[in-house]
NULOPA-464315 format. One record per residue (C-alpha): residue number from 1; residue in three letters; z, x, y. Coordinates in steps of 0.2 Angstrom, whole numbers. Last residue first. Layout:
% NULOPA-464315
{nr:NUM, rest:ALA, z:Z, x:X, y:Y} .
...
This chain:
% NULOPA-464315
{nr:154, rest:ALA, z:474, x:314, y:505} .
{nr:153, rest:SER, z:473, x:333, y:502} .
{nr:152, rest:ILE, z:465, x:343, y:516} .
{nr:151, rest:SER, z:479, x:356, y:518} .
{nr:150, rest:LEU, z:473, x:370, y:529} .
{nr:149, rest:THR, z:474, x:388, y:527} .
{nr:148, rest:MET, z:472, x:404, y:538} .
{nr:147, rest:PHE, z:470, x:422, y:535} .
{nr:146, rest:VAL, z:470, x:436, y:547} .
{nr:145, rest:SER, z:460, x:452, y:546} .
{nr:144, rest:GLU, z:459, x:469, y:554} .
{nr:143, rest:PRO, z:477, x:474, y:550} .
{nr:142, rest:ASP, z:472, x:472, y:531} .
{nr:141, rest:GLU, z:482, x:464, y:518} .
{nr:140, rest:TYR, z:471, x:460, y:503} .
{nr:139, rest:TYR, z:457, x:447, y:499} .
{nr:138, rest:ASP, z:452, x:443, y:481} .
{nr:137, rest:ASP, z:458, x:425, y:481} .
{nr:136, rest:PHE, z:471, x:423, y:496} .
{nr:135, rest:PRO, z:478, x:434, y:509} .
{nr:134, rest:ALA, z:495, x:427, y:516} .
{nr:133, rest:CYS, z:495, x:412, y:528} .
{nr:132, rest:TYR, z:491, x:408, y:546} .
{nr:131, rest:GLU, z:490, x:389, y:549} .
{nr:130, rest:PHE, z:473, x:379, y:551} .
{nr:129, rest:GLY, z:477, x:363, y:561} .
{nr:128, rest:PHE, z:459, x:360, y:567} .
{nr:127, rest:LYS, z:464, x:367, y:584} .
{nr:126, rest:GLU, z:471, x:383, y:576} .
{nr:125, rest:TYR, z:453, x:385, y:568} .
{nr:124, rest:ILE, z:445, x:383, y:585} .
{nr:123, rest:LEU, z:457, x:396, y:592} .
{nr:122, rest:ARG, z:455, x:409, y:578} .
{nr:121, rest:ALA, z:436, x:408, y:581} .
{nr:120, rest:ALA, z:438, x:411, y:599} .
{nr:119, rest:ASP, z:449, x:426, y:598} .
{nr:118, rest:SER, z:438, x:434, y:585} .
{nr:117, rest:ALA, z:431, x:448, y:596} .
{nr:116, rest:LYS, z:449, x:450, y:603} .
{nr:115, rest:ARG, z:454, x:458, y:586} .
{nr:114, rest:SER, z:462, x:450, y:571} .
{nr:113, rest:GLY, z:446, x:445, y:562} .
{nr:112, rest:THR, z:443, x:430, y:551} .
{nr:111, rest:GLU, z:448, x:425, y:533} .
{nr:110, rest:LEU, z:448, x:407, y:528} .
{nr:109, rest:SER, z:457, x:394, y:518} .
{nr:108, rest:LEU, z:453, x:376, y:513} .
{nr:107, rest:ARG, z:465, x:366, y:502} .
{nr:106, rest:GLU, z:465, x:350, y:492} .
{nr:105, rest:LEU, z:447, x:351, y:485} .
{nr:104, rest:GLY, z:441, x:335, y:478} .
{nr:103, rest:ARG, z:423, x:340, y:480} .
{nr:102, rest:LYS, z:420, x:326, y:493} .
{nr:101, rest:SER, z:435, x:333, y:502} .
{nr:100, rest:ALA, z:427, x:350, y:503} .
{nr:99, rest:GLU, z:411, x:342, y:509} .
{nr:98, rest:ASN, z:421, x:333, y:523} .
{nr:97, rest:ILE, z:430, x:349, y:527} .
{nr:96, rest:VAL, z:414, x:359, y:528} .
{nr:95, rest:ALA, z:405, x:346, y:539} .
{nr:94, rest:ASN, z:420, x:345, y:550} .
{nr:93, rest:ILE, z:420, x:364, y:552} .
{nr:92, rest:LEU, z:401, x:363, y:557} .
{nr:91, rest:LEU, z:403, x:349, y:569} .
{nr:90, rest:THR, z:418, x:358, y:578} .
{nr:89, rest:GLY, z:408, x:374, y:579} .
{nr:88, rest:VAL, z:393, x:366, y:587} .
{nr:87, rest:GLY, z:404, x:357, y:600} .
{nr:86, rest:HIS, z:394, x:363, y:615} .
{nr:85, rest:GLY, z:405, x:378, y:620} .
{nr:84, rest:ARG, z:394, x:390, y:611} .
{nr:83, rest:ALA, z:376, x:387, y:609} .
{nr:82, rest:GLN, z:369, x:401, y:619} .
{nr:81, rest:LYS, z:381, x:413, y:609} .
{nr:80, rest:LEU, z:374, x:408, y:592} .
{nr:79, rest:VAL, z:387, x:400, y:582} .
{nr:78, rest:HIS, z:394, x:409, y:566} .
{nr:77, rest:MET, z:405, x:403, y:552} .
{nr:76, rest:SER, z:402, x:414, y:536} .
{nr:75, rest:LYS, z:414, x:406, y:525} .
{nr:74, rest:LEU, z:427, x:392, y:524} .
{nr:73, rest:GLU, z:435, x:394, y:507} .
{nr:72, rest:GLY, z:440, x:381, y:495} .
{nr:71, rest:HIS, z:455, x:377, y:484} .
{nr:70, rest:ARG, z:457, x:363, y:471} .
{nr:69, rest:ASN, z:444, x:368, y:457} .
{nr:68, rest:THR, z:447, x:386, y:462} .
{nr:67, rest:VAL, z:440, x:397, y:475} .
{nr:66, rest:SER, z:425, x:386, y:479} .
{nr:65, rest:LYS, z:414, x:392, y:493} .
{nr:64, rest:LEU, z:409, x:382, y:509} .
{nr:63, rest:GLY, z:398, x:389, y:522} .
{nr:62, rest:ALA, z:396, x:388, y:541} .
{nr:61, rest:ILE, z:380, x:391, y:551} .
{nr:60, rest:GLY, z:375, x:389, y:570} .
{nr:59, rest:VAL, z:361, x:387, y:582} .
{nr:58, rest:CYS, z:346, x:382, y:570} .
{nr:57, rest:SER, z:332, x:376, y:581} .
{nr:56, rest:GLY, z:323, x:359, y:582} .
{nr:55, rest:ASP, z:331, x:353, y:598} .
{nr:54, rest:LEU, z:349, x:357, y:591} .
{nr:53, rest:TRP, z:352, x:361, y:573} .
{nr:52, rest:ALA, z:368, x:365, y:565} .
{nr:51, rest:GLY, z:367, x:373, y:548} .
{nr:50, rest:PHE, z:377, x:371, y:532} .
{nr:49, rest:LEU, z:378, x:384, y:518} .
{nr:48, rest:GLN, z:385, x:381, y:501} .
{nr:47, rest:VAL, z:392, x:397, y:495} .
{nr:46, rest:GLY, z:392, x:401, y:477} .
{nr:45, rest:SER, z:388, x:419, y:481} .
{nr:44, rest:GLY, z:374, x:423, y:468} .
{nr:43, rest:ALA, z:359, x:417, y:479} .
{nr:42, rest:TYR, z:369, x:422, y:495} .
{nr:41, rest:GLU, z:369, x:440, y:492} .
{nr:40, rest:GLU, z:352, x:445, y:499} .
{nr:39, rest:LEU, z:356, x:437, y:516} .
{nr:38, rest:TYR, z:372, x:448, y:517} .
{nr:37, rest:ILE, z:389, x:440, y:515} .
{nr:36, rest:HIS, z:403, x:444, y:527} .
{nr:35, rest:HIS, z:419, x:452, y:522} .
{nr:34, rest:ASN, z:420, x:466, y:535} .
{nr:33, rest:SER, z:436, x:476, y:534} .
{nr:32, rest:GLU, z:429, x:491, y:524} .
{nr:31, rest:THR, z:414, x:492, y:536} .
{nr:30, rest:PRO, z:425, x:494, y:552} .
{nr:29, rest:TYR, z:426, x:479, y:564} .
{nr:28, rest:HIS, z:418, x:474, y:580} .
{nr:27, rest:ALA, z:399, x:479, y:579} .
{nr:26, rest:ASP, z:398, x:476, y:560} .
{nr:25, rest:GLY, z:405, x:459, y:562} .
{nr:24, rest:TYR, z:393, x:454, y:576} .
{nr:23, rest:ALA, z:379, x:462, y:566} .
{nr:22, rest:VAL, z:383, x:452, y:550} .
{nr:21, rest:HIS, z:384, x:436, y:560} .
{nr:20, rest:ALA, z:368, x:439, y:569} .
{nr:19, rest:ALA, z:359, x:443, y:553} .
{nr:18, rest:ILE, z:366, x:427, y:545} .
{nr:17, rest:ILE, z:359, x:418, y:561} .
{nr:16, rest:ARG, z:342, x:425, y:559} .
{nr:15, rest:SER, z:343, x:420, y:540} .
{nr:14, rest:VAL, z:345, x:402, y:546} .
{nr:13, rest:GLN, z:330, x:402, y:557} .
{nr:12, rest:PRO, z:319, x:411, y:544} .
{nr:11, rest:ASP, z:325, x:398, y:530} .
{nr:10, rest:ASN, z:331, x:410, y:517} .
{nr:9, rest:PRO, z:349, x:404, y:519} .
{nr:8, rest:ASP, z:343, x:387, y:514} .
{nr:7, rest:VAL, z:352, x:374, y:524} .
{nr:6, rest:HIS, z:363, x:359, y:521} .
{nr:5, rest:ASP, z:364, x:348, y:536} .
{nr:4, rest:VAL, z:372, x:347, y:553} .
{nr:3, rest:LYS, z:363, x:338, y:568} .
{nr:2, rest:ILE, z:366, x:341, y:586} .
{nr:1, rest:MET, z:360, x:329, y:599} .
């Protein structure tokens, strides 16, 4: 059974996934197009991090960052390769959407990559009803990025 809960980025299992997320982005996208958060930046980032646990091991993370009092960002989504295809991503996205709803946010947006390396990410976001949109917050047009948004208002 997979359990999703709030996590501390400094937990060794969580920091391992953060490092894997950063490495994946760095391997597939140019530095100027990466928008990941490094471990040492989490403390001041405003991101509330969720972790997915399977058999005592953290196998995925996703974060929620407030953009405004009505708009949030799904941030730092990553599922370890060995845990993909088991519903971990779905559970993490649901946890972020539920937390956003509790906070009274009406919209949840995200940035992800445009290359083949991010195909699976875009597919799961589409399944949740995220729609492609223009850059938001401090993001800018970049051929390496796509932006998606979801209305979560009641």
